[in-house]
C-alpha positions in Angstrom: 6.6 -15.8 -9.1 6.8 -18.9 -11.5 4.3 -20.8 -14.0 3.7 -23.8 -11.5 3.7 -21.8 -8.3 1.0 -19.1 -10.1 -1.3 -22.3 -10.7 -0.8 -23.5 -7.4 -2.3 -20.2 -5.7 -4.8 -20.1 -8.4 -5.7 -24.3 -7.9 -5.5 -23.6 -3.8 -7.7 -20.5 -4.3 -10.4 -22.4 -6.1 -10.4 -25.0 -4.2 -10.9 -23.3 -0.8 -14.2 -21.7 -2.6 -15.1 -25.3 -3.7 -14.8 -26.1 0.0 -16.7 -23.8 1.0 -19.1 -23.9 -1.0 -19.6 -27.6 -0.8 -20.0 -27.1 3.2 -22.5 -24.4 3.0 -25.0 -25.9 0.8 -24.7 -29.3 2.4 -25.1 -27.7 6.2 -27.9 -26.1 4.3 -29.4 -28.8 3.0 -29.0 -31.0 5.8 -30.3 -28.3 8.4 -33.2 -27.7 6.3 -34.1 -31.9 5.8 -33.7 -32.2 9.8 -36.9 -29.2 10.0 -39.1 -30.6 7.7 -38.4 -34.6 8.7 -40.4 -37.0 8.4 -40.9 -40.7 10.1 -38.7 -43.1 8.2 -38.8 -46.4 7.3 -36.1 -48.9 6.3 -36.5 -51.4 3.4 -33.6 -53.6 2.6 -30.3 -54.7 4.7 -27.7 -52.2 5.0 -24.7 -52.8 2.7 -21.4 -54.4 4.3 -19.7 -52.1 6.4 -15.7 -53.3 4.3 -18.0 -51.1 1.1 -18.8 -48.1 3.8 -16.0 -47.5 5.3 -13.9 -47.8 2.4 -16.1 -45.1 0.7 -16.1 -43.6 4.4 -12.4 -43.0 4.5 -11.6 -42.4 0.7 -14.4 -39.3 1.3 -12.8 -38.3 4.6 -9.1 -38.2 3.3 -10.0 -36.2 -0.1 -11.2 -33.4 1.9 -8.4 -33.4 4.5 -5.9 -33.2 1.5 -7.6 -30.5 0.2 -7.3 -29.0 3.2 -4.0 -29.4 3.7 -2.9 -28.3 -0.1 -4.6 -24.9 0.6 -2.4 -24.7 3.8 0.9 -25.5 2.0 0.1 -23.4 -0.7 -0.5 -20.6 1.2 1.7 -21.1 3.7 4.6 -21.6 1.5 5.4 -25.4 2.0 4.0 -27.0 -0.7 7.5 -27.9 -2.5 8.8 -28.8 0.8 5.7 -31.6 1.1 6.2 -32.5 -2.1 10.0 -33.4 -1.6 9.0 -35.3 0.4 6.3 -37.2 -1.2 6.2 -39.3 -4.5 5.8 -37.0 -7.0 4.8 -37.6 -10.2 6.8 -36.1 -13.3 6.4 -35.9 -17.1 5.9 -34.4 -20.6 2.8 -31.9 -20.7 2.6 -31.9 -16.2 1.1 -27.9 -17.1 -1.9 -29.3 -19.1 -2.6 -32.4 -17.1 -2.9 -30.2 -14.0 -5.3 -27.4 -15.7 -7.7 -30.6 -17.0 -7.3 -32.0 -13.2 -8.3 -28.5 -12.0 -11.1 -28.1 -14.2 -12.5 -32.0 -13.6 -12.8 -30.8 -9.7 -14.5 -27.4 -10.6 -17.2 -29.6 -12.7 -17.3 -32.4 -9.9 -17.8 -29.9 -7.4 -20.9 -27.9 -9.3 -22.1 -31.8 -10.0 -23.1 -32.7 -6.6 -24.2 -29.4 -5.6 -26.6 -29.3 -8.3 -28.1 -32.7 -7.1 -28.1 -31.6 -3.4 -30.0 -28.8 -4.8 -31.9 -30.7 -6.5 -33.3 -33.6 -4.6 -33.8 -31.2 -1.5 -35.2 -33.6 1.4 -35.4 -36.6 -0.9 -32.0 -37.9 -0.9 -31.9 -42.1 -0.8 -31.1 -43.3 2.3 -31.2 -46.3 4.3 -34.7 -45.2 5.8 -36.7 -43.1 3.8 -40.3 -41.5 5.4 -43.6 -42.7 3.8 -44.1 -39.7 1.2 -40.6 -39.7 -0.3 -40.5 -38.6 -3.8 -38.2 -40.7 -6.5 -36.1 -37.4 -8.0 -36.2 -37.5 -11.6 -34.7 -34.0 -12.4 -31.9 -31.8 -13.1 -29.0 -34.2 -13.2 -31.1 -37.1 -11.9 -32.8 -36.4 -15.4 -29.4 -38.0 -16.7 -27.8 -40.1 -14.3 -29.1 -42.2 -11.0 -26.6 -41.3 -9.2 -25.2 -37.8 -9.7 -23.5 -37.4 -6.3 -21.3 -39.6 -6.9 -20.2 -38.8 -9.7 -19.6 -35.8 -8.7 -17.3 -37.4 -6.1 -15.2 -39.7 -8.3 -14.6 -36.3 -10.5 -13.7 -34.4 -7.3 -11.4 -37.3 -6.3 -9.8 -37.7 -10.0 -9.8 -33.6 -10.2 -7.5 -33.4 -7.0 -5.3 -35.9 -8.3 -4.6 -34.4 -11.6 -4.3 -31.3 -10.1 -1.6 -32.1 -7.4 0.2 -35.0 -8.7 1.4 -36.1 -6.0 0.2 -39.7 -5.3 -0.9 -39.3 -1.6 -3.7 -37.2 -4.0 -4.6 -40.7 -5.8 -5.2 -42.4 -2.7 -8.8 -41.1 -2.1 -9.4 -43.0 -5.9 -9.8 -46.1 -3.1 -13.6 -44.8 -2.0 -14.9 -45.6 -6.1 -15.4 -49.6 -6.0 -16.9 -48.5 -2.3 -19.6 -46.6 -4.0 -20.4 -48.5 -6.8 -21.0 -51.6 -4.2 -23.3 -48.7 -2.1 -25.0 -48.0 -5.5 -26.0 -51.8 -5.5 -28.1 -51.6 -2.6 -29.4 -48.4 -2.9 -30.6 -49.2 -6.1 -32.2 -52.6 -4.5 -33.8 -50.1 -2.1 -35.5 -47.9 -4.5 -36.8 -51.1 -6.7 -39.0 -52.1 -3.4 -39.2 -48.5 -2.4 -41.0 -47.2 -6.2 -41.6 -50.7 -7.8 -42.2 -50.2 -11.6 -41.7 -46.7 -11.6 -37.7 -46.7 -10.5 -37.2 -50.1 -12.9 -38.8 -47.3 -15.9 -36.2 -44.5 -14.5 -32.9 -47.1 -14.4 -33.7 -48.3 -18.6 -33.7 -44.7 -19.8 -30.5 -42.9 -17.9 -27.3 -44.8 -16.8 -25.9 -45.1 -13.4 -23.0 -42.5 -13.2 -23.0 -40.9 -16.7 -25.2 -39.9 -19.6 -27.1 -43.5 -20.8 -25.4 -42.5 -24.6 -21.9 -42.9 -22.6 -22.7 -45.7 -20.7 -25.0 -48.9 -20.9 -25.3 -49.7 -17.0 
């Protein structure tokens, strides 16, 4: 087996493990949250449909492509698929793929860390009156770590596969950026000065030392 095939098998195995962890932890958290649900209320107008659709489209496509990659690799059809679509080709591709896989794994870790940290206190358009502002775990450093995790996951898959179809999920990024503006308006109305202080000491997507947002 050549080095490229060896890497593809390792990457597919890693992606399969990440997908399993992602859906298992999210399902557990969703069931736990639903069990302890309180009466919720909304405070701001929801974001425009385009931003929601863009974020949803890119995210669903990412997971579909992740599953497709695993199937193609273990089905021995990855090279056949790549032959019909635009593959990128340049020096140091193996290095870029390795970096991409590491970035994607870190993105999954960050996303799942944020899910575990916030528990039932996830921000949504309707929040219960006893909702708490989460400032622990990854939220100690950034205000939207789950979105940062998504961005890293999207970019990581693209660099791991190096097929142009794998870059399409990145279209979700501007959708999520727009969503954060509405979410922060909601959180300011809900928590007032407490959230504004939190904004001043943290970055939106990256730690304050790296991002002055």
